[in-house]
N, C-alpha and C positions, 0 to 999 in steps of 0.2 A: 504494500500500500504506500502511495506517495505521501510523505510527511511534509507539511508546510514548514518552510524555513522561518527563522526568527525575523527575517527582513532587516532592512537597514537600521532602523532605530532599536530594534530588539538586539541586534548584534552589538551596537554601540553600548547599550545598557549592560548587556551580559558579559562582553569580552573586553571592551576598550575603556569604559568608564572606570573600572578598577585600576587602570594604569595611569589615570590622570593625576598630576601633581596639583598643588594649590592654585597655580596660575591658570590651570585648565578649567577651573570652575565646574568640575564634574562633567565636563563636555556638554553642559546644558545651555550654553550661551553661543552667540554668533562668533565670538572671538575670544582670545586668551589675553591675560594680563602678564606682562613680562617686566620684571624689575631689574635694574642694573645699578650697582653701587657707584658712588662718585669715583672717578679715576679708573673706571673699568669700561670696556667696550664689548658689545655683542658681536660675536663671529657667527656668520650664517653660512650653511652649505646645504646643497640638495643633491640627491642621487635617485636614479630611477632603476627599477629592476623589471625587465620584460621577460615573461615566460618564453623559453626557447632561445633567448639571447643571453640573458644574464644568469638564468638558472634553468635546470632541466625540469620537464614536466613532472617527473616522479621524485624530485627532491623533497625531503621531509619539510612540511610547512614551518615547523619551529626553527629549522636551520635556514630556510629562506628568509625568515624574519630577522634572525640574528645577523646574517650576512649583510642584509640591507642596512640595518642599524650600524653595524661595525664599519661598513664602507664610509658612512658619514662621520663616524667617530675618528676614523683615520684621517679624514680631511681636517677635522678640528685639531687633531694631534699635530699635523704638519704645520699648523699656524701657532702652535704652542698654547692652545686654548683648552680650558676645562669644559667638558660637556655639562649642560644644564637642562635643556628641554628639547623636544622634537614634535613635529607635526607629521601626520600620516595621511596619504591619499591612496585609496584602493579602487581599481576597476577590475571586477572579478566576473568570470563567466559563471553560469549556473552550476557547472560541474564542480566548482569550488564551494561546497556546501558549508553548513554551520560547523561541522566537525573540523574541516580544514581551517576555517577562520579561528576556531577555538584554539587549535594547536599553534597557529600562527601567533595569536595573542600571547599564548603561554611562553613562546620563545622570546617575544619582546619583554615580557615581565621578568624573565630570568636575567636578561641582559641589562634591563633597567636597574635591577638591584646590584648587579656586578659593577656597573660603570657610573651609577649615581645620577641618573637623569629621569625625567618623566614625560609622558605624553601630555600635550596641552591643546590638541585640536587636530582637525583634518577634514576629510570628506570621503565619501564612498559612492560608488555607482556600479551598475552592471554593464557588461560588454559582451558582444557576440564573438570577440576575438580572444587572443591570449590574455592571461592575467597581466596587469600593469600596476606596479606598486611604486609609489613615490614618497620619499621620506626627506624632510627638511630638519636638520639638526641645528640647534643654537648653542653656542659655547660662550665663554667669557674669558677675557684676557685683560691685563693691565694696559692702559693707554701707552702706546709706544713699545709694548712688550711683544706684540705680534711678530711672527717670523715669516718673512716673505720669500718668494722665489727669486727676487731680483737683487739679492745682496752678495752673491758670490764674487770673490775677488781673485785675480791672478795670484798664484802662490798658495791659495787655499788647498787643503787636502780634502778629499771626498770620502765620506764614510757611509755605510749602510748598516741598518740593524738587522738582526736575525739572519735568515737564509733566503736565497732567491731561487725561484723556479719550481717550488713545491706545488703551487696552485696549478701551474701549467701542466705538470705531470699528473696531478690529482684528477683534473678534467680528462686527461688522456686515459687514465685508468678507468674512469667511469664509462667512457665511450667505447674503449677498445679492450679493456682488461690488460694485464701485463704478467705473463707467465715467468718473466725474468726476475721478478721480485718476490720476496717472502710476503705472505698475507699481511703480517703486521706492518710491513713497510708500505704496502698498498693502502692499508687503512689509514696510516699516518698522512700520506699524501692527500687522500680524499678529505680528511678532516681539515687540512690546510686550505683546500679549495673551498669547502663549504662553510667553514667558520674561521676566517682569518682573525688574527689577534691584533687589534689596533693598539699602537704603542702610545697610549694616552699619557701615561706617567712620564715616559721618556720625552715626549714632545714638550710637556710643561717644563721639565727640568733642563731642557736644552736652551731655554730662554736666556739670553745674555751671553751664551757661549758660541752659538753658530751664526754664520752670516746669511745662509739661505737654506731652505728646506722644502721638501715635497714628499708626498707619499707615493710609493711605487704601485700604481694602479694600471697604467697602460703598458708597463714594461720598464725595466731599469734604464735602458739606453734612451728610450723615448722620453721618460720623465726627466732624466738628466738633461736631455736636449731642451726641455721646457725651461729648466733652470738657466741653462746657458743663454737661451734666447732672451729671457727676461733680464738677465744680468749683463748682457752684452759681452759674453766671455766664451771661451772654448774649454773643452775638457778632454783629458786622456785617461782611459780606464784600462787596467790590466785584467784581462779576462780570467786568468788563472787565480786572481785574488778574490774573485766573486765568491762569497760564502755559500756553500751547499750543505744541505742536511745529509744525514747518513744515507737515507733512501735515494736521494738525488745523486749523491756521489757514487753510489753503487751502480746506478743506471748509466751515468756519464762515463765512468772509467776513463779511457783515453780518447773518447769520442768528442773531439773539439767542435764538431758540427752541432751536436746536441747541446754542448755547453753554451755555444753561441745562441741557440734557440732559447735557452732559459734566460739569457740576458735580454731577450726581446719579448718574453712571455709576460703576461699581466697578472693581476689579481693577487699579488704578494702582500700588499698593504703594509710593507715595511717603510721605515723612514730613511730617506736619502738626504744627506745634508753636507754642507761645506763649512769649514772652519779653518782658522789659522793653524799652522803646524804645531805651534807651541801649546795649543789646546789639547793635544793628543793625550797628555797625562790625565787631565781632567776627564776626558771622554772615557779613558780606560777605567778610571775610578767609578764613573757612573755605570759603565757596563758591569763591573763587579757588583756594585750596590744593587742593581736591578736584576742580576743574574741573567743578563741578556747579551749575547754576542753583538759587538759592534766592530765592524771590519773596515779598515782603510783600503780603498780600492783604486784610487787615482788622484789626479791633481787638476786644479783649475788653471787655465793658461789664457794668455791674450789671444784674440781671434774669435772664431765662431765655429760651432758644430762640435760633435763628439767623435773622438778617435778611439778605436778599440784595438788593443795590441794583444798578441798571443804571448806565450811564455818566453819566446825568443825575441820579443820586441817587434815582431812583424805585424803590419796592419791586418785586421780581420774584417772581411766584408760580410755584413749581416744581410740575410735574405729579406728581413723586415725589421724596421726600427721599433715596432711595438703595435699595440692594439689601435685600430682606427675605427671610429664610430660611423664614418660614412665613406 
């Protein structure tokens, strides 16, 4: 027997109103109220997730929610901002029933508690096409404390947090499987694809230390290219210095072609930043304090563009610079 769904307002009451913070007014009004202390600025970012483009149709809904939220938190981290609030818009086909929405909201709730922010509003509608989810996150930073892409200086060293390429390989495992890896390594790569770990605390603590920063979403080389373009500078990256996880390293081995692909893959959501070389000691201490690897991979130079070198110092031609939306 066909069961009536809760409908738009029923879903809001049942699943999303419990996620609302004080500024959200119980999701009962037309807009939210956002306060900001003197000497602070609101940092806003928005990301969209389209079924079949940004997530697979059979991805668990709680993990779809977490990845959508974490992508936005990574953008805030790249600006050195602390997350405070978010707004959510959903366009869902009828095939995404109440149970899917309930599990989606549960994923949001778990990450709200972990990262310390709340839902304050949004909108919902139905669609005959694929699911489309849009989330806008609001963070807070001291006036003048925000970290931009445009501050890289010749002579700066280039660092990246965590490891690169796991999400690219995790998606490959989901689509194709991989008999060359142990099951636990496959599972680790899939987790990195589905639930990236935004480096919120690192981003905040890098304020006043780094000159420029970006999160790795479109691919390490492409995103470094954005920094270079905004800063009016060039960069050289040592491909063999790029940090790899144990599963990624096992797959790469001596395959430099695959290593280069990982430098162009997206969805890592690590922080890529530049700072003066004398900041290396401070960055190493921060790495130890957070128990998070931070690796120096290159140098900022005068000029334009990004140059990638192999272990012998020879230029590496990349088949693609990174993810392109169009």
